[in-house]
N, C-alpha and C positions, 0 to 999 in steps of 0.2 A: 383062394384060401393059399394057396403056396407062396404067393408072392406077398399078401397081405401078412402074413404072419412071418416071413422070413423063411419058410420051410426051404425054399428055392430061392437064392441069391439072383441066380443067372434070370430067374423069370421077371423077376422086380426088375433088374436093368434093362430087359428088354421092354418091359410096361414102361417105364422110364423114357426110353428111347422115343416111344410112339408117342409120349405127351410132351415132348423137346424136353425133359426135362434134364440137365448136365449133373447137379449134385443134390441131393437131398438131405435136410438136417433133420435127423428122427428124434422126436419128443415119445416119451415111455407113457403108453395108456394107462399100465399098472399103477403110475404115479398121481393119478388124476383124484385119488383117492387116500385115505390114510391105512396104513397096512400091518403095524405092529408097535406097541409100546415097549416092547423087550429091547433093550441097544444090541443084545449078541445079534438075536436075530436078523436085526435092521442091519447090521455090518455084513451079516452073511448074505443078505438078499441083493443088497447094492453090491457085495463083490462078484457075485453070481451075476447078474446082470450087466454089470462093466465087462467082464469076459467076454459075455456073448458077444455084446457089443464090438468089442476088439477084435472079434473072429470074424464078425460080419464085413466092419471095415477093410479086414485084409483081404477078405474074399472079395468083396466090391471093389476092390483096385481105386479107391479113393473117392468111390461115385456116393458112399455113405459117410456123411459125417453124424455126430451124434451127439447129443447132451448128458453129459455124467449125471447120475444120481448118487446122492452122497448121504451116508448115516447122520441124519443130525443129530441123534441122542450122544454121539459120540465125535466131538469134532474133531480131535487130533485123528481120528481113523478116517475122517470125511478129507480132510487135506491130503492124505497116503492117497486116498481114492482117486483125488483130483489129479495128482501128479501123475497117477499110472493111467488112469482116462486121457490124459493128455498125448500122455507118449504114445496112445494108441488110435488116434483120429478122433476122439472128442474135442467140441468146440466151444461147449457152454455147460453151464450147470444150471440142473434143473432145480429149481426149489420153489416151494408154492408159498402166495402169498399170507396164509395163515399157516404155520406148521404145526406139527405133533409138540404139544404141550401148550397148544393156542398163541405161541411165540408169532410175532408181528414181524416184519421184515427189518424193521427199525431197533430191534431188540440185540444190546450189545453182545448178545451170547456168541452171535453171528460174524462178530467184526472178525476175528482171525480169517474165518473162511472168507470173507470179502477181500482181507487184504491179499492171501493166497491167490485167486482167482485173477488179482490185477495182476498180481507177479507173473501168472502163467497166460496171462491174457484171454483168459474165460468170462465171457459175460454170466453176470448172475439172470436168469431169465425164469421168472414166476411163469407158469403156465396154468391154463383153466383148469381146475381141482380145487381139492383142499388138503390140507394135512390134518387138518383138526377133526380127532373123534366125535368133538361135541358140536360141530356144525354138520358134520356128514349124519348125525342122529338125527337131528332138529332138520335139514333139509334132503336128506339121501334118501327118505322112502317113497315119493313121488315123482314123475317127471314135471309135476306141473311145479315143482319147486326146486327144477335143476338149474334154473338161473341164479337164485340164490346161492347155490352150492357149487357150483362151477364158476361164476364169473363176478360173487362177490369180491373175492381174494384178490384178483388182479388190479380189480379199479381202485381198491383199497390200497393195494401196495403202490400204486402210484401216485396216490394221494400223500402218502405217506412220506415216501421219497422225496417228492415236494417240500412238503409243509417242514419236514427235520432237515432238509438241505443234506443230506447223508450222502449223496454222492460226490460233494466237495470234501468229505472224509476220505473217500479213497478215491483220488485223481485218475488211478490208472484202471479203475474197474467200469465195465460198462454194463448197462441194463437191458435187458429186453423184456417188454410185456407183450407175451405170448397168446393168443386165439382169444381173445377178448373182443374182436372186433374193434372200431376205432370212432364210432361214432360219439363215444362217449368223452373224447379231449375236448371237444368246446366246453361243453358243461363241468368239465371239472377244474379244467382250466380258469372257467369264468368265478366259480367258486372259490379257487386257490387265490387267485386276485385280492379276492373281498379279505379273506383272512388274513394272507400275507399284508397287504397294506395298513389295516386295523393293528397289525401288530409293531406298525413302523417302518418297514421293510418295503422294498422295491420290487415288481415282477420283474422277471427277465425277458425282455423282447424275442428270446429265444429261449425258452423253457428247456424243450427236449436236447438241443445241442448242449447247450448249460450245463444241464444235467446227466448228459452222455446215456439217454434213454432212447431207445428205438420203440417201436408199436406195430404190432400187424396190423394191416386193413382186410376186409372182405370186401368182395364185389360189388355187396349192397348196401355199402357204406356209402354215404353223400361225399365223396370223395373231392369237392370241389370245395363244398363246404370246412372240410377239414384242412384242406390247403391252404386256405385263407388264414387258418390260424397258425399251423405249423409248418407250412411249406412242405418240401418232399424229402427233405435228406434223413430223415430219419423214421420212414414209413418202410417195412416190408409186408410181405406177402405170402401165404403158406397155402396148401389145399387141406390138410388134416387127412391126408391119405390112410386110408383103413378105416375110417371113421364112416358112421354114416348119421349126422347129428348137426346141428343149426350152422357149425362152422366147417360143415364138408364142401370142399369144390375141388372134383379132383382135377379137373380141367381150366383152372383157375389163372393159372401162369400164362397158358396160350389165350385165353379168353382174355385177360388182363392188356395183353400185349396190343389188340386194338382196339381198345376201350377209350375212344375219344373224349372223354370228359378230363382226362389231362393231357397235355401235350408229349409228344413222343419221347423229349430228354427226360420228362417227369416219369413217365413209364418205365424208360430204362435204368433211371438211378433204383426205382423200389425194386425193380427185378434183377438188378446185377449188382449196381456199386453199393447200393445199401447193405443186402445182406453179407456183401463181400467185407464191408467195415466192420459191422458187428461183430461176425463170427471169424474176422482174422484166416479167411479164406482166398488163398492167393490164387 
């Protein structure tokens, strides 16, 4: 409990050492669902969380990097929070694929946020969950519909980024599709190619690279099939530490080190080089 909830930061560090983990990039459990429709409340909650994480970053002496949460109902304040968070160890922006007010990732409302994130070298990272009260109301009442509630938004965000060529509008901004597995990549790329060709355009030979997108894998993914479609230089891996759901694999990093479905060079890229590039960790 002390480690899971950061009640004892050094206990968490000790467990990381046991797992062979040098740095954890922390994503907030609270933001897997919608929180409030009140802008003032959202500002206060985000500010409180980011300050708490800044304290953890300081106590952990750099072992804990984190994703900033931003008040999406107040973009001016969101950008202020980004700057504060960057100065205190944050390496990414936690944004859901469908946000409060049912805003999608390509909504021009968010463009100033994307511009600021690019200037600060902080990727925009849609994480499993939803910010939509309406989707939460429809799908959030049962574990039987947890997939629709938690996973739909990330796959939709990926498809929207590709269809709209949004990344080309913000060439300095990186994108991470986090905790959605990766077996869906071939399916969505096949769908995207049909749509893109039908409108008279050409599908990129390296769609993730061209669009500055990284995707997290899970150990139960068909890694060789994914590798055939997108290679290994835009894939990362996580553990979902602290949860007990379909994405949780506490010892995923150690297990993946020995996973011979991919060669050693590919595994090292996914474990080391790719996350360092996505999160700009030196």
